[in-house]
N, C-alpha and C positions, 0 to 999 in steps of 0.2 A: 211393313218397314221394319227390318232388324233393331233391334233395342242395342246399343253401343255405349260401353261401360269405358271410361278412361282408366286406364292401367299404370301404375306407377312403375318406372324401369326397376327391376330387381337392384339392391343397394351390393355394393361387394363387400365382404367382410372385412373391414379395416378397425382397429380399432383406437381409441383416444380422439386427438386434434384428426387425424386423416380420417376417421369414419364419419366426423361432424362435416370436414369440408366436401365428401364424398356424397352423403346424404343432401347436402345444400345443392353439391353441382348438378345431381339427377334430379333433383325438385325445382329447378328454376323454373321450368316451364308451368308450375302449377304455383308459382308466388308472383307470376309477373301483374296479375289484377292488384296484388296488395300496394303497388308502387302508385294508384290513382289516388291516395289520400296524400299525396306528397305534394308537395310544389314542383311546378313544370321542369324547373332547373333540376330540382333534385330526382326526379325521373330520370331525367334525360342523364343525367350523372350515374346514376343507379345501373342504367341499362348499357352504360358505359362499361362499366365496373363486369358485368355479366359477361362481357364479350371479352374484356381483357383477362378475365380469370380463366375463360377456356382457353386460351393463348399462353398461360402461364407468365403474364405480365404482371407480376405481383408490384413493381414499382407502381405501375401505372395506374392499377387498382388502390394504390396506398394514396395517390395524388388526389384521385377521385374523391377517396373516401373522406380525406381533408378538407375538400372543398364541400363535401355534405355537411361536415360536421361546422363547417363555418358558416353555414345558411341554416343552422338550428337542429341538423341531425336528421333521423328519419326514423318512421316506425317499423319500417320493413325488416322483418327477422332476419332473410335472406341477405340484405343489403350489409346489415351490422355483422353479420356472420361472416361474410367475404371480407369485411374491414378487418376483422379479427384474424382471418387467416392471413392477410395481407401484412400486419403486424408482426405475425409469426415469424414469416418468411424475412423480413426485415431485422428479426432479432429483437425486438421491442417487447418484451415478454409483460411488461408493466400494460402497455396500450392492449396487447392481445387478451391479458387477463379482464380489463378493462369492458372491453368490445364483447366479450364472452359473457360477462354479467349482464350487460344491458340486453343481450339475445336471449338469455335465459330470463330476465324480467318480462319480455315481449311475449314470449311463447312458454316458459316453463318446460320446455323438451326434456326428454331425459338424458338425450345424446349431448345435448349442451351442457348441465350438470356434470355429466362424465368427463367431459373434455376439461371443465374447469379444474376437477379434482385431479385430473391426470397431470396438468400443468404444475399445481400446486405441490404434487408428489415429486416432481422430476425438478424444480427450481426452488429456489431459496434468498429471500429478500437481503439486500445490503447495502450499504451505503460507502463510496469510495473517495475521498477528498485527497488532493496533491496540488501542486503546483504545474499546471499545464505546461509550462515550461522545462520542466523537468520531473516528467511524469512516466515512469516505467509501463510498462504493459502488465496486464494479466494474463500470466500463462496456466492453462490447466496442467497438472503431474501428468495425466493420463487425457491425451486429444481425443475428443469425442469423436465418434463415427456420422452420427446423424446430422443432416446440414441444418435445421433448425436450433439445435444446441450450438455448433460452431457460429451461426450467425447471431446468437446470442452473448456468446463472448467478444465476436468483433464488434457488435454493437457497444457493448462495455467500455471497450479500448479508443472507439471513435469518440465517447462522450468524455473520456479522459484525456485526450489528445485536443479537443477542442474546447473543454470548458474547465478542465481541471476537476471536474467531480462526475459522480455518476450515483444515482440512486434508481435500482430498479433489482432485477433477478438475474441471477446466474444458474447456469445447470448445478446441481449437487456434484460434489467433489473437493478436490484437493486443488489448491493455486499456489504458485510463486508469485510475488508483487515485489520487485526489486529484492531488497534484502528480508522480505518478511514471507513467512508462510501465512496461510489460513485455510480454513474448511467453511465450505456452504454446506448447510442443512435445511431441508423441507422442513416447512411448518412451525420455524421458528421466529423468533424476534429477529428483527432486521441486525445486521451484524453490520459495524462501522469500523473500516479501514483508513487510517491517516497515513499519507506518505510523507514525511516532512524529514527533516534532519536529525531531529530528534528521535522519529520513527526508524530512521536507517541506523543509526548509533545503536540504538537498542536491539536491532536485528544484526549487526555486526558485531556485537558482543557473545553472539551466539556463534555467530559463522566462524570468526578467529577463535574462538575457544578462548577467551580472556577469564583466567580463572577468577573465582570468587575470594581467594582468600591468598594471602601471601606470607611466606615467612622469612625473615630479613636476619635472623637466627635460631638458633635451637630453641630460645624461650620467649621469642615474642612472634606472635601469630597475630597477621593483621587481617582484616574486612574489608573487600572493596564498598568505598563509601558512593561512588559514582563513575561515570564517564562522559567525556565531550567531547567535540569535534574540532580538530584542528585544521582550519581551513585557510585556503590560498586563493585569489582571487576569485571567489566564489564556489571552490570545487576542494571538496574534503580530501586533506593528503595523509593524516592520521587520526587515529583514535588514542586520547589522553584518558587516564585511571588515575584515581587516587585510593590510596590505601591507608586507612585510619585504624586504631585499637578501638575506637567507639564511633558511632556514626555522628557526623555533624555537618549542619548546614550553615554554621557562618564562617565566612571566608576568612575576616581578620583573625577568628580564633585559630583556625586552623593553619594561617600562616605563621602567628606568634607562639603556636604550642612547640614544645621542645620534644615532646614524646616520640616513639619511634613512628614513622611514616614513610611511605612509598607514592612515587611519581612513576608512571610509566605510558612511554610512548608509542603505541603500535604503528608503523609506518604502513601505509597503504600504496605508496608510490616509491620509486627509485630516488636516492638523494646522492650524490656525490659529497664527500667532505667539505668543500668548497660552498655547496649549496646548504648543507646542513648547518654551516657555520653562520650563513647569511639568515635562516630561518630563525636561529636562535637570537641573533644579534638583530634583527629587527625588533623581536620583542622585549629583549633586555636592554634596548636604547632608550625605551619609554618608562624605565624604572631606575630613579634616581639612585645614583652608587653602583649599578650595574657594569657601567663602561670601564671603571678600575677591576673589575674582574674577569672583564673579556680580555684584559690585557695579561693575565695570568697565563703562563707558559704551559701550567700543567693542565689549565683546562682545554685549552687548542689542543695538547697532543690527545685528547679523550676524544674528539670528535674525528669520526672517519666516517666512508662511507657506508651507507645501509640500503638492502634491499626490501622489496615488500615483504611484510613479516616480519622482519626484524623489530627489536624492540629495546628501547633507550630504559634504563631504569635508574632512578635517584632514590636512594636510601638514606634516610636521616637515620642515625646511630647516635643517640645522647652518650654522653660521657661525663664520668665524676671530674678529671681533672681538667681535661681540655675542653670542656663543655661540648662535647662531641663531633660528629664528621658526615661529610656525603659522600658516599662511597657511589660510585658510576658502574653501571654494568651496560654491554650489549650482548644482549641475550644471555648466555651462561656465562659470559668471560668478563673479570674485572677488569675496569681500565685505567681505575686509578681514585683517590681520595682528597677530598680537599677538607682540613681539619678548620673551619671557620663557620660559626654559628650565624653570621653575618650574611655567607653565602647562603646556606640556608633558606633564611627568613628571605633575600632577594630571588631566589630560585623559584619558592613558592609563589610569590607575590607576581611573576611572571606568569604563572599561570591561574592564579586565582583574584589579582590584583584589580583594581577599577578599571584600569586601562586596556584588560583583556577583551577577548571576544566574550559577549555576553552569555552566548551557546556554550561555549567551553565550561565558562565559569558554573553557571546553573548546572550543568551535567555533571561535572565534578563535584558538587555540593549534595548531589542526589537526586537530581530530576530526570535523570535518565538510567533504568537499573534494567538487567536482562527481564524478561517477563519470566523464564523458567531458569532455576540454576543450571551451571555450565558444568557439567562434570570435571572433578580434580584429574 
């Protein structure tokens, strides 16, 4: 009787995760006996995974493996590795790595260690937090070609949409996230990205090119103290900025200070003259003594329609004889002046007083600043 020797089918020359998968795929016949140590239901599910994997039905493989985990898991390396491959196809890199590590612990196969190293070299860890109802998508600067890389990005965006957060891995590279840009690196501490109105304002400062300094005269140069959001019905319609001679985080002091200072409003949405007046009126109405100022014909004449990108600028210029004046600009065009220190106090109270938006006040007082200097 001839001596029969079982020969393992030759393995195609694939690298990384694909090498691991095909190694497992061609070795399934040789590992079936290992199922015997598992619970009968686990064995049934594992056999189902084998069949589904051969059909590339990875969603089914994932569901079966999750059921196995619910039953306490399995000691069969091939089953665990198929679960890892299912996670990779789903884009869940965290689960993919965790299952690869389990497979490595079960057998110590060099192919598994190589797959783990490959994943760690191609993906970086990060955590993203945002409001699910107002969460932008993570968009790669360069769209990856490989399906598993695309799936990882889609998996992250699904988590942001459903839960407003994502903790896991993205392919190494550059990304846009709303008004923010970030870079994902391999083998570094997890990157943390927050999408909030504060973060959005910070990103907008760079995007709109808000200057870090302002000159209100040849001798007076001011620095950006902070910037805040002007909101209407929950939506940001403008970015406000405060310029001072020295940093100051006390609202009352900034309001009362008679040193040179500037308020700038950068509009993000178009406003007609009437809408613009209504916006100011709504805020001025809460400040005692402002109603009389609104009756001032000079101030009404100064208001005109603005387009996205237009800037309204209020400069307080102190004077020795008359106490000082407020100069009003629309972009580079001066619209008029009001020679009343009272108007300056009331106007700055509109933006920094206790009745105004907490977000705007904190921003103007230095809570929001660009992460990088904006070129002059």
